[in-house]
N, C-alpha and C positions, 0 to 999 in steps of 0.2 A: 074414490076422488081419482079421476085421470090427471096424471101430471103432463104440460103440456108447458116445451119452450115458446118463447117469444124472442124473434132476435130481428123484428121490423122497426127501425129507430121511431116512424110514426105512433105508433102503436104503441111504442114506449116512453111517449112524453106525454100518454095521458094513461098512463098504467092502470092507478088507480082507479079512473073509472070502469075499470069491465073486471075487474076479479071479482065484487058479488056476481054478476050477471053469471059471469062465468063459475062461479060457483054450483047457482042452479041450473046449471047443467050438467053436473056434476064433472068439473072442470078446477082443476088447482091450478092457475096460470102463475109462470118462472120467469122471470124477466131475465134479462141474459144485459151484460154489461158488456153495450157495444155502444160505440158512434155510427156506425156507418152498418163494417159487417165484421161475421168472424171469419178466419181463417179457414180453410178445409181440417186443415190438423186439432184446433180448439176443438170443430164441431163433431169432426170425429173420436173424439176426448170426455165431450161429456154427451152427447147426441143418446147412448145406449141406455141414460138412468128416464127416459121421460118415456111419454108412453102417445107424448103426440107434439110435432112443431107449425110453426105460423112462422111462416117464413118471410125473409124479406130479400135483400137480394146478393144475402151471401152464396157462395159456391156452395148448393146442393147437390155434387155431384152422384154419382153410381159408388164413389169409396166411402163418400157419406152417409149414403141412404144403407150402402153395406152392414158400418159398423151400428149404426141406429136400430139394422132388422137381428143385429145379432144380441140386441141387449132388448127394447123392453116395445121402440117404436112401432108404431102401430095405424098412425095415420099423420099426412101434411096437408096442410091449406099452406101456397103463395099468395099473404097479402098483396092486394093489387092488380095490376094490369101482366105487366110484363112478365114473361114468361121465362127468358132468353137463359137465365143462371140455373135452370131446374129440368134436372134427367130426369121424365118420362117414365121412355124405357124404363129404365131400372128400377122405378119406383114399381111397373108393370108387373116387371120379371117377382118384382122383388112381394107385390102383394100387399103393397102397402097404397092406400086407394089415396088421390092425392087433386086436389082443384087450385084455380085460383077466386079471386074476385072483381071479375067484369065488369067495364059499365055504370064504377061508383062513383069516379070524380073525372070523368073526362070534362065538365064546366070548370071544375079549379086550376086543374093542368091550364085550360085553354086561357084562363084569368093570365094564370101568371107568364105566357109565350103572346101574349097582348102586352102585357106591361113589361116587358122584356125589349118586342121590338119598337114602341112607345119609345121607352128608356133610348135605344140606340138611337132613333130619330131625331128626337130634340135635346140630347145628351144629358138627360137628368141628373144621371148618377154621377158625370163629370162636371156638372155643379152643385152637388152637394158638399162633392171630396175638395172642391176648391172654397168653399166658404164654412167649409168645419176646420181648412186649414190658415184661416185671414184675409183669404182671396173674395175677389166679388166678379167672378168669370161670365163672361157673356157671350158662350161660343153660338153661331148662326148654325142651328139647325134645318131635318128636311122638313117640307110638309107630308104627311103620308096622304091626305088627300091625292089620286090622280096616278098613286104607286102601283108597281106592278108584286104582287106576293104571290111565290110558291109554298104549297104544302104538301110536303112530303108523308103521306101517311090520310086518308078518310074514314079510317072508324073512327071511335067517339069523340077523341081526343081533335082529330081531324075536322070531325062537322062541328064541332062545339067551338075550338077555331074560326072557321068557315065561314060562322052563325053570326059569331062580334064582329068580325071586318065589312061583313053586309050592311052595317055603319056608317062604313070610312070610306066610302067612293074610292073603290081601288078595281080592280081589276085580280082576278084570282088562278092559277094553273095550279092542277090536285093534280099529285104524283098517286097512285095505288094501285095495281093491278089483281090485287084481290076482290077491288069496289069499282062495278060501275056507274057511267050516268055521272049526273051532278049533281043528282041526290035532293032536289028540287029549288037549289042555287041557280036562279040564274045567268051570275056575272061569274061562276065556271069554266074555267075553260080545264080537259083533258087533256093527256100531253102522258108519253110515257120517258123517264129519266133514263137520259139527260137532256131528254130535248125541252127548247126552250128554255133553260135555262140564261140565256144572255137576255134571256128580257126581264127576269128576275133583279128587281131593286131590296128584297128581303126573300131570303128561302129559310123557313121554319119547318122544323122537323118535329113529327112527332107519331113515329109507327113503331112499330117494335121491330124489336133487331132479331136477326136470321142469317140463317150461312149466306143466302143471298143478295144482302144487304150492306155485311159487313166493309168499312171503311168506302161507303159509296160515293160519299162526297171526300174526294181526293186529291192527286196534282191534277189530273186528266180532268174528270168533272169540273173542279177548282177553277179551270184555265176557262173554260166553254160560259163561266158565269159574268152577268154585265160587270164592268170594269167599279170599286169605288163602290159595288153592293154590299147587304151586309145578311148577318146571319143567325138564325138562333135556334141552339136543342134544348126542349122539354124532353127528349125520349129517349137515349141509350146512346154514352156516350161512343163507343163504336162503331158507331153511323161515320162518324167523322173519323178522316187520318188526321190529328194531329200537328205531326212536323207537319204535314202539306199545310194544315189552316195557318200554323203559322209563317211559314212563308211567303203564304200568299197575303200574309197582314202586316208584313216585315214590309214584305214590295207594293203594297196599297192596294193590291190588286182587292183585296180585299177589304173595307174600309174598319169594318169592325164585330166584332161578334158575344153575342148574350150566352151562355152556355150554365142548365142546371145539369149537368151530367156530364161526364167526363170518362175518359178509356179508364184511370185508374183513381178510385174514388176512395176514400177523402185527394182531393190535387195536392202532388208533390209537392214538396217544400224548391224543388230545383227545376220541375215545370215551367218552362220559355212561355210557354200563359202568360205567366205571372208578371214578365215584363211588358204585357200588353194594357197601360192604360186604355187604351181605346174598350177595352172588353168589358163586359159585365160577368160577373160567376155568380153563380147558385152554391147549393147544398144539395141537389140532390134532395128538393123540399118541390116539387111543385103539385104534389095532392096534398101537401101534410095543411091542410084548415081542420077548427074543431070539426064541424059538422059531415064531410068530409071522411075523415079519423072513424068519426062513430059508426058511420054508414059500412065501410068496409071492414071493421072489426067485428061488427055483428054478426056480420054476412060470414064470417072466415070462422068466429066461435059456435055458429049453430053449424056451419057445418062440419067441421072437424068433429064435435059433440055427437052428430049421427052417425062418420066413422068411427068413433069410439063403443059409438052404443050398437052399431053393429060387429063388431070385432070381442 
């Protein structure tokens, strides 16, 4: 029986479901104690004990894989889509087979992006907070119809966001240098970031993080945005320079933001973002539905069982 460490929070949340199916594949699943990620030091200390690793958003660095390879580690799978935290070159050098589970929950993350966009437009979160505290607030929101929405990323999540926006009577500008055309959506315009930011009432981030787009939303690009516009991020925190975003929120140039992801996770207690009542915060939880987790997990289990069976 191969021992496989699980450090992915959504999978850990439904862990009991997967123990027996994993056993039938010759895998003993071991749940890590974590709410978001294990540190590099923690992983280096424990990973050599395991034959396999199902990775969350942990620092899957060269040092971590070298430590694992010095012990029993033979294979790994990155649970989910994003792979910016994983050193694939180190795995190749160490002969550790690895893959991820793409296209598993584009719809689920898109649902959250739309929910956050509507929440910012109608301030439903603000009303909820007020009613719970004994008030009866009636803030004037904005209508979504007729607005211009920028979508950064036209992969699985981005296309699902655009698909959902098709019923809202909006115009959309999509930014993605890796995908051409409008993918069959007639109301979609294409641009090269940061062109056309001055038209966007909302800017929604759905793209992967890489060395080319770190802090793509920064002091300079925020200045280009329409005054009073809103920002939504369901992708990766470091796409946005949080210090610059805080300044734009404080000045009112950006009226509000909805962030499911942050530069540091969990969001530090001393983050100035916590002093921004006009914002909605998530817990990097966009993919976490019962159905989505099941799809991604069974894919991950079959992938790692295949790898371990070849070792």
